[in-house]
Backbone as numpy.savetxt, mean C-alpha at the origin, in Angstrom:
# Nx Ny Nz CAx CAy CAz Cx Cy Cz
4.30 8.69 -9.83 4.74 7.52 -10.50 3.98 6.36 -9.54
3.27 5.50 -10.35 2.84 4.29 -9.60 3.85 3.30 -9.11
3.56 2.57 -7.98 4.56 1.70 -7.60 5.15 0.67 -8.49
4.21 0.10 -9.26 4.72 -0.86 -10.25 5.67 -0.25 -11.28
5.41 1.07 -11.81 6.17 1.64 -12.59 7.56 2.02 -12.05
7.42 2.54 -10.83 8.74 2.91 -10.09 9.49 1.52 -9.94
8.94 0.48 -9.50 9.58 -1.00 -9.51 10.44 -1.30 -10.70
9.50 -1.16 -11.89 10.16 -1.54 -13.17 11.32 -0.61 -13.51
11.15 0.57 -13.29 12.23 1.56 -13.51 13.57 1.30 -12.75
13.32 1.09 -11.59 14.55 0.71 -10.81 15.13 -0.58 -11.22
14.39 -1.44 -11.43 15.01 -2.84 -12.07 15.81 -2.69 -13.35
15.08 -1.86 -14.24 15.65 -1.75 -15.35 16.86 -0.89 -15.46
16.86 0.06 -14.53 18.16 0.76 -14.45 19.24 0.17 -13.90
19.03 -0.81 -12.85 19.94 -1.65 -12.35 20.56 -2.68 -13.42
19.55 -3.12 -13.96 19.92 -4.11 -15.07 20.80 -3.52 -16.21
20.46 -2.27 -16.52 21.10 -1.82 -17.62 22.57 -1.50 -17.18
22.85 -1.00 -15.74 24.13 -0.71 -15.20 24.91 -2.18 -15.19
24.29 -3.12 -14.69 25.02 -4.52 -14.68 25.33 -5.03 -16.07
24.51 -4.92 -16.94 24.71 -5.34 -18.38 25.59 -4.53 -19.01
25.82 -3.20 -18.68 26.82 -2.47 -19.42 28.19 -2.92 -18.75
28.33 -3.07 -17.40 29.42 -3.54 -16.80 29.98 -4.88 -17.27
29.07 -5.87 -17.70 29.53 -7.00 -18.22 29.60 -7.12 -19.64
29.34 -5.81 -20.21 29.57 -5.94 -21.73 30.88 -6.14 -22.19
31.75 -5.62 -21.43 33.16 -5.77 -21.71 33.70 -7.29 -21.80
33.15 -7.99 -20.91 33.38 -9.30 -20.92 32.88 -10.03 -22.24
31.61 -9.54 -22.69 30.97 -10.08 -23.86 31.74 -9.66 -25.11
32.28 -8.42 -25.09 32.92 -8.15 -26.18 34.37 -8.95 -26.35
34.84 -9.14 -25.37 36.12 -9.94 -25.37 36.02 -11.29 -25.99
34.66 -11.85 -25.75 34.47 -13.22 -26.29 33.88 -13.13 -27.70
33.52 -11.82 -28.06 32.79 -11.67 -29.27 33.48 -12.24 -30.48
34.83 -11.98 -30.60 35.44 -12.39 -31.67 35.56 -14.01 -31.86
35.71 -14.51 -30.75 35.66 -16.11 -30.67 34.29 -16.58 -31.15
33.33 -16.04 -30.64 31.90 -16.38 -31.01 31.71 -16.20 -32.49
32.28 -15.02 -33.06 32.11 -14.66 -34.40 32.81 -15.53 -35.35
34.04 -16.00 -34.85 34.82 -16.99 -35.80 34.12 -18.33 -35.75
33.46 -18.77 -34.61 32.69 -20.06 -34.60 31.48 -19.90 -35.34
30.72 -19.02 -35.08 29.36 -18.94 -35.74 29.35 -18.22 -37.06
30.31 -17.29 -37.19 30.47 -16.33 -38.52 29.15 -15.67 -38.52
28.51 -15.19 -37.51 27.18 -14.49 -37.59 27.09 -13.48 -36.51
27.02 -12.16 -36.72 26.96 -11.18 -35.82 25.47 -11.25 -35.29
24.57 -11.68 -36.03 23.12 -11.62 -35.57 23.05 -12.71 -34.47
23.71 -13.81 -34.40 23.61 -14.80 -33.39 24.19 -14.11 -32.05
25.22 -13.35 -32.25 25.88 -12.66 -31.09 25.00 -11.74 -30.40
24.26 -10.93 -31.45 23.27 -9.92 -30.82 22.10 -10.70 -30.10
21.67 -11.86 -30.71 20.59 -12.62 -30.19 20.84 -13.14 -28.80
22.09 -13.65 -28.63 22.55 -14.16 -27.34 22.68 -13.03 -26.26
23.13 -11.81 -26.80 23.23 -10.81 -25.92 21.84 -10.36 -25.37
20.99 -10.30 -26.27 19.49 -9.92 -25.92 18.78 -10.95 -24.99
19.01 -12.09 -25.13 18.42 -13.17 -24.29 19.10 -12.95 -22.93
20.37 -12.88 -22.87 21.07 -12.70 -21.57 20.44 -11.54 -20.83
20.42 -10.38 -21.50 19.79 -9.10 -20.81 18.48 -9.13 -20.33
17.61 -9.92 -21.16 16.22 -10.01 -20.82 16.12 -11.06 -19.58
16.97 -12.15 -19.62 16.94 -13.05 -18.50 17.39 -12.36 -17.10
18.31 -11.60 -17.22 18.99 -10.93 -16.30 17.93 -9.98 -15.67
17.17 -9.30 -16.50 16.24 -8.36 -15.93 15.03 -9.07 -15.37
14.53 -10.14 -15.80 13.37 -10.97 -15.18 14.00 -11.36 -13.81
15.15 -11.90 -13.72 15.71 -12.45 -12.36 15.79 -11.05 -11.40
16.33 -10.06 -11.85 16.39 -8.92 -10.91 15.07 -8.42 -10.55
14.05 -8.45 -11.37 12.72 -8.00 -11.19 12.05 -8.92 -10.13
12.14 -10.16 -10.22 11.77 -11.11 -9.19 12.30 -10.91 -7.83
13.75 -10.56 -7.82 14.37 -10.44 -6.50 13.92 -9.14 -6.03
13.81 -8.01 -6.83 13.33 -6.83 -6.26 11.76 -6.90 -5.55
10.99 -7.60 -6.27 9.63 -7.91 -5.73 9.58 -8.59 -4.44
10.50 -9.57 -4.41 10.77 -10.23 -3.20 11.06 -9.39 -1.92
12.11 -8.40 -2.32 12.58 -7.63 -1.19 11.51 -6.64 -0.91
10.80 -6.15 -1.94 9.66 -5.18 -1.54 8.57 -5.87 -0.72
8.35 -7.12 -0.72 7.39 -7.88 -0.03 7.79 -8.11 1.32
9.17 -8.26 1.54 9.66 -8.73 2.79 10.36 -7.57 3.62
10.85 -6.58 2.91 11.65 -5.36 3.62 10.64 -4.21 3.62
10.49 -3.73 4.78 9.66 -2.52 4.89 10.37 -1.15 4.23
11.61 -1.05 4.47 12.26 -0.07 3.85 12.25 0.06 2.47
12.41 -1.29 1.90 12.43 -1.38 0.29 11.03 -0.97 -0.16
10.04 -1.30 0.53 8.50 -1.12 0.14 8.25 0.32 0.32
8.83 1.07 1.29 8.53 2.37 1.57 9.32 3.16 0.47
10.42 2.72 -0.02 11.10 3.51 -1.25 10.43 3.34 -2.54
9.81 2.18 -2.65 9.12 1.81 -3.98 7.79 2.65 -4.03
7.08 2.55 -2.85 5.74 3.26 -2.85 5.89 4.80 -2.79
6.97 5.18 -2.09 7.04 6.73 -1.88 6.03 7.42 -1.07
5.50 8.40 -1.50 4.38 9.09 -0.77 3.15 8.36 -0.68
2.88 7.51 -1.52 1.66 6.76 -1.39 1.78 5.47 -0.47
2.84 5.24 0.34 3.09 4.09 1.29 2.19 4.24 2.45
1.17 3.49 2.60 0.36 3.43 3.83 0.16 2.09 4.30
0.95 1.09 3.94 0.99 -0.29 4.37 1.27 -0.33 5.89
0.49 -1.14 6.54 0.62 -1.49 7.89 -0.75 -1.31 8.72
-0.71 -0.86 9.91 -1.91 -1.03 10.82 -2.13 0.49 11.22
-3.48 0.86 11.06 -3.91 2.08 11.50 -5.02 2.09 12.51
-5.17 2.90 13.53 -6.19 2.99 14.48 -6.79 4.37 14.56
-8.11 4.48 15.10 -8.64 5.75 15.09 -10.24 5.61 15.62
-10.92 6.55 15.34 -12.43 6.63 15.65 -13.28 7.20 14.52
-14.56 6.87 14.57 -15.47 7.59 13.73 -16.67 7.99 14.59
-17.42 8.84 14.09 -18.69 9.26 14.65 -19.84 8.74 13.78
-20.78 7.95 14.24 -21.61 7.24 13.35 -22.80 8.05 13.35
-23.94 7.73 12.55 -24.98 8.58 12.14 -25.78 8.91 13.44
-25.61 8.28 14.47 -26.39 8.42 15.73 -25.52 9.25 16.71
-24.37 9.85 16.21 -23.58 10.71 16.98 -22.78 9.83 18.10
-22.63 8.53 17.87 -22.01 7.85 18.77 -20.49 7.56 18.27
-19.67 7.37 19.22 -18.10 7.23 18.96 -17.85 5.82 18.81
-17.21 5.47 17.77 -16.82 3.91 17.58 -15.33 3.98 17.26
-14.60 3.09 17.86 -13.14 2.91 17.85 -12.90 1.71 16.87
-11.82 1.95 16.16 -11.41 0.91 15.00 -10.07 0.75 14.80
-9.67 -0.26 14.32 -8.32 -0.51 13.52 -8.46 -1.01 12.26
-7.55 -0.77 11.24 -7.56 -1.24 9.94 -5.97 -1.81 9.67
-6.12 -2.85 8.87 -4.91 -3.37 8.42 -4.79 -3.12 6.88
-3.82 -2.38 6.55 -3.62 -2.22 5.02 -2.52 -3.11 4.57
-2.97 -3.94 3.53 -1.94 -4.76 2.82 -1.80 -4.29 1.43
-0.67 -3.54 1.43 -0.45 -2.88 0.03 0.78 -3.69 -0.55
0.59 -4.05 -1.82 1.56 -4.68 -2.60 1.70 -3.97 -3.91
2.73 -4.38 -4.84 3.02 -3.66 -5.98 1.95 -3.86 -6.99
1.16 -4.90 -6.78 -0.04 -5.05 -7.81 -1.35 -5.44 -7.19
-1.58 -5.32 -5.77 -2.76 -5.41 -5.06 -2.64 -4.64 -3.86
-3.92 -4.40 -3.36 -4.20 -3.54 -2.41 -5.40 -3.88 -1.66
-5.41 -4.16 -0.26 -6.57 -4.61 0.42 -6.48 -4.08 1.87
-7.60 -3.75 2.24 -7.88 -3.14 3.71 -8.98 -3.99 4.41
-8.63 -4.36 5.60 -9.41 -5.04 6.50 -9.68 -4.33 7.74
-10.89 -3.89 8.20 -11.20 -3.18 9.30 -12.00 -3.78 10.34
-11.98 -3.45 11.61 -12.82 -3.94 12.88 -13.12 -2.81 13.65
-14.41 -2.60 14.03 -14.63 -1.69 14.87 -15.32 -2.02 16.27
-15.34 -1.16 17.21 -15.62 -1.36 18.58 -16.58 -0.34 19.16
-17.47 -0.70 20.26 -18.17 0.41 20.87 -17.09 0.93 21.84
-17.52 1.91 22.54 -16.83 2.69 23.58 -16.25 1.77 24.69
-17.06 0.73 25.04 -16.82 -0.20 25.98 -16.09 -1.39 25.52
-15.67 -1.38 24.29 -14.72 -2.57 23.94 -15.49 -3.68 23.23
-16.83 -3.57 23.04 -17.45 -4.70 22.49 -17.44 -4.63 20.82
-17.44 -5.76 20.26 -17.31 -5.74 18.72 -18.68 -5.04 18.28
-18.18 -4.33 17.14 -19.32 -3.47 16.58 -19.51 -3.92 15.06
-18.34 -4.23 14.20 -18.66 -4.38 12.94 -17.27 -4.72 12.47
-17.12 -5.33 10.98 -16.03 -5.42 10.12 -16.30 -4.92 8.76
-15.37 -4.63 8.08 -15.51 -4.28 6.64 -14.27 -4.56 5.92
-14.37 -4.74 4.60 -13.42 -5.24 3.63 -13.32 -4.32 2.35
-12.20 -3.94 1.92 -11.89 -2.95 1.00 -11.05 -3.41 0.11
-11.27 -3.66 -1.28 -10.36 -4.08 -2.18 -10.08 -3.11 -3.31
-8.74 -2.97 -3.60 -8.35 -2.11 -4.73 -8.78 -0.74 -4.51
-8.46 0.13 -3.31 -8.64 1.38 -3.05 -7.72 2.17 -4.01
-8.07 3.42 -4.19 -7.25 4.36 -5.04 -6.71 5.41 -4.41
-5.19 5.50 -4.51 -4.47 6.52 -3.90 -4.23 7.73 -5.05
-4.28 8.86 -4.74 -3.77 10.01 -5.42 -2.58 10.62 -4.71
-1.38 10.13 -5.18 -0.10 10.56 -4.57 -0.08 12.08 -4.43
-0.29 12.72 -5.71 -0.24 14.34 -5.80 -1.05 14.91 -4.91
-2.41 14.56 -5.04 -3.33 15.29 -4.15 -3.35 14.81 -2.60
-2.71 13.66 -2.35 -2.81 13.09 -1.12 -4.05 12.64 -0.59
-4.75 11.82 -1.39 -6.11 11.44 -0.94 -6.11 9.86 -1.36
-7.15 9.35 -0.29 -7.42 7.91 -0.54 -8.95 7.64 -0.76
-9.34 6.98 -1.92 -10.62 6.88 -2.30 -10.99 5.31 -2.30
-12.14 4.85 -1.83 -12.56 3.67 -2.11 -13.99 3.23 -1.95
-14.43 2.00 -2.37 -15.68 1.49 -1.90 -15.59 0.38 -1.01
-16.45 0.08 -0.19 -16.29 -1.03 0.71 -17.66 -1.85 1.01
-17.47 -2.87 1.85 -18.70 -3.65 2.24 -18.60 -3.86 3.77
-19.56 -3.31 4.61 -19.31 -3.48 6.01 -20.45 -4.50 6.54
-20.05 -5.13 7.60 -20.94 -6.03 8.29 -21.14 -5.67 9.69
-22.21 -4.88 9.95 -22.36 -4.47 11.34 -22.97 -5.68 12.11
-22.80 -5.69 13.36 -23.07 -6.82 14.15 -24.63 -6.93 14.30
-25.40 -5.63 14.24 -26.82 -5.62 14.41 -27.41 -5.54 13.19
-26.70 -5.51 11.99 -27.37 -5.65 10.62 -27.62 -7.00 10.13
-28.71 -7.07 9.26 -29.07 -8.46 8.73 -28.66 -8.33 7.25
-27.93 -7.48 6.84 -27.45 -7.37 5.35 -25.99 -6.70 5.43
-25.39 -7.09 4.20 -23.91 -6.48 4.07 -24.36 -4.96 3.47
-23.59 -3.91 4.04 -23.85 -2.68 3.55 -22.80 -2.06 2.79
-22.89 -1.82 1.55 -21.73 -1.18 0.73 -21.85 0.27 0.94
-20.53 1.02 0.63 -20.51 2.37 0.83 -19.23 2.86 0.16
-18.92 4.13 0.33 -17.81 4.82 -0.03 -16.96 5.47 1.06
-15.67 5.69 0.77 -14.86 6.45 1.63 -13.98 7.43 0.93
-13.61 8.55 1.61 -12.83 9.54 0.91 -11.96 10.16 2.13
-10.66 9.96 1.89 -9.79 10.46 2.97 -8.68 11.38 2.56
-8.12 12.34 3.30 -7.06 13.19 3.06 -5.98 12.83 3.82
-4.72 12.76 3.35 -3.45 12.53 3.98 -3.06 13.71 4.70
-2.59 13.39 6.10 -1.91 14.42 6.83 -0.36 13.87 6.91
0.34 14.77 6.20 1.79 14.48 6.16 2.57 15.64 6.24
4.08 15.53 6.54 4.89 16.65 6.63 5.17 17.32 5.41
5.49 16.39 4.39 5.89 17.00 3.10 5.00 16.18 2.02
4.71 16.85 0.83 4.13 16.19 -0.27 4.66 14.94 -0.78
6.11 14.86 -0.57 6.77 13.71 -1.27 7.05 12.63 0.00
6.24 12.75 1.12 6.42 11.89 2.20 5.04 11.03 2.45
5.20 9.85 2.89 3.77 9.09 3.03 3.18 9.79 4.34
1.91 9.65 4.55 1.12 10.24 5.64 1.39 9.40 6.90
1.09 9.98 8.03 1.19 9.36 9.28 -0.33 9.46 10.01
-1.31 10.41 9.49 -2.63 10.35 9.74 -3.52 10.62 8.70
-4.68 10.08 8.65 -5.82 10.50 7.70 -7.05 10.87 8.32
-7.72 11.79 7.59 -9.05 12.15 8.05 -9.98 12.35 6.87
-11.35 12.14 7.10 -12.16 12.05 6.00 -13.47 11.50 6.43
-14.24 10.77 5.48 -15.52 10.40 5.74 -15.91 9.14 5.04
-16.86 8.33 5.57 -17.42 7.31 4.75 -18.81 7.42 4.72
-19.54 6.83 3.80 -20.92 6.97 3.56 -21.47 5.73 3.11
-22.50 5.12 3.91 -23.12 3.81 3.51 -24.26 4.13 2.41
-24.28 3.16 1.67 -25.39 3.25 0.56 -26.78 3.36 1.12
-27.13 2.60 2.14 -28.44 2.50 2.73 -28.68 3.76 3.93
-27.60 4.26 4.26 -27.71 5.57 4.97 -26.58 6.56 4.53
-26.95 7.31 3.63 -25.90 8.22 2.99 -25.48 9.34 3.71
-25.70 9.50 5.13 -25.18 10.53 5.95 -23.69 10.33 5.97
-22.88 11.45 5.89 -21.42 11.15 5.93 -21.05 11.01 7.40
-20.00 10.03 7.45 -19.51 9.74 8.89 -18.17 10.18 9.00
-17.89 10.89 9.94 -16.48 11.46 10.13 -15.54 10.47 10.85
-14.29 10.56 10.25 -13.45 9.39 10.73 -11.95 9.96 10.73
-11.15 9.66 11.64 -9.87 9.95 11.74 -9.00 8.84 12.23
-7.87 8.81 11.68 -7.03 7.59 11.95 -5.50 7.89 12.01
-4.75 7.00 12.57 -3.32 7.23 12.84 -2.60 5.89 12.59
-1.45 5.85 11.99 -0.69 4.82 11.66 0.21 4.40 13.03
0.13 3.17 13.30 0.81 2.72 14.50 1.69 1.47 14.15
2.69 1.47 15.09 3.90 0.26 14.86 3.30 -0.84 15.85
3.01 -2.03 15.34 2.75 -3.08 16.22 3.22 -4.33 15.55
3.86 -5.40 16.33 4.48 -6.53 15.84 3.38 -7.59 15.46
2.30 -7.63 16.18 1.04 -8.60 15.82 -0.25 -7.91 16.17
-1.16 -8.57 15.59 -2.54 -8.09 15.85 -2.94 -8.63 17.17
-3.13 -7.45 18.19 -3.91 -7.79 19.41 -4.86 -6.80 19.58
-6.15 -7.25 19.52 -7.28 -6.42 19.42 -7.39 -5.57 20.70
-7.19 -6.08 21.85 -7.29 -5.34 22.98 -6.35 -4.19 23.12
-5.05 -4.54 22.54 -4.12 -3.35 22.63 -4.47 -2.29 21.48
-4.94 -2.77 20.25 -5.29 -1.99 19.29 -6.55 -1.02 19.65
-7.37 -1.61 20.47 -8.50 -0.81 21.06 -8.20 0.25 21.94
-6.96 -0.07 22.79 -6.55 0.97 23.83 -5.76 2.08 22.94
-5.22 1.73 21.84 -4.60 2.66 20.97 -5.48 3.63 20.52
-6.54 3.04 19.98 -7.63 3.85 19.25 -8.30 4.71 20.27
-8.38 4.30 21.39 -8.86 5.26 22.62 -7.92 6.57 22.65
-6.60 6.17 22.65 -5.69 7.26 22.93 -5.83 8.23 21.65
-6.08 7.77 20.56 -6.03 8.67 19.44 -7.25 9.62 19.44
-8.29 8.85 20.00 -9.65 9.76 20.10 -9.32 10.76 21.20
-8.56 10.44 22.38 -8.43 11.51 23.37 -7.83 12.60 22.90
-6.83 12.39 22.09 -5.87 13.34 21.53 -6.44 14.24 20.53
-7.55 13.70 19.88 -8.17 14.39 18.65 -9.59 14.45 18.81
-10.36 14.36 19.85 -11.80 14.32 20.10 -12.31 15.72 19.68
-11.67 16.81 19.74 -12.09 18.08 19.31 -12.61 18.05 17.86
-12.04 17.01 17.18 -12.39 17.01 15.56 -13.73 16.35 15.49
-14.14 15.51 16.45 -15.49 14.87 16.37 -16.73 15.85 16.69
-16.58 16.95 17.08 -17.71 17.91 17.56 -18.26 18.65 16.08
C-alpha cells in the first residue's frame, strides 16, 4: 500500500469512528432541526458537510504529524520507509573506492535524494540529485534516475540506479541497501553499498568517517 493511500485510510478510519461517536449528539438535535426546517434533506446535508470538514481537518493534522514525527512517518510508510541519512561507498569504473552520504527526503507526496561523494583522502568528488525515485515495497527494491556532477567533469551526467533492500523482515524498512548505478556516458555498472545512520545535523567530516567505517566492515563486497 502506498504511503498516501495508507495516510488517507488511517484518516478516514479515525474520522468514521469520531463521526459515529458524535452521531448520537446529532440524533438528539435532529428532532429540533426537523421541526425548524421540516426537511430531512437539510439535516443529511448538514451531517455530510460536518463529516467532510472533519475529515479534511484530521487529514491535515495527520500530514503535519507525519512531517514532524519520525515515528508517525515510519508507521505511515511501513516497509518503504527510508527517510533519513545514509552513508556508504561505491567502486567506480576505474576500480577506485569512493565514500559518500545521501540525504533521503521522503514525504507522503514527494521524494528526493541528494548525495555527496568523497575520495578516500576526504576530498570532494561529486554531487548528485534524484527526484521521485520508485520503491517496490513488496520486492524490496529502489529504482531511480539521477543527474551527477563530478568535480572533474565538464558536463552533467545522467544515469540510473537499482538497489535491493537489506532488512530483517519483508514488512520492515531496510537498514542497508546494495546495488549499482550506471552513467549514461559510461554504462559500466558501479557497485554501491550503503547503511542508514542516525545523525542530528549534516556534518560532512563526521559522515565521511562513518562512510569509511561502513567500507571497512563490508569491503569484501567490493572485490
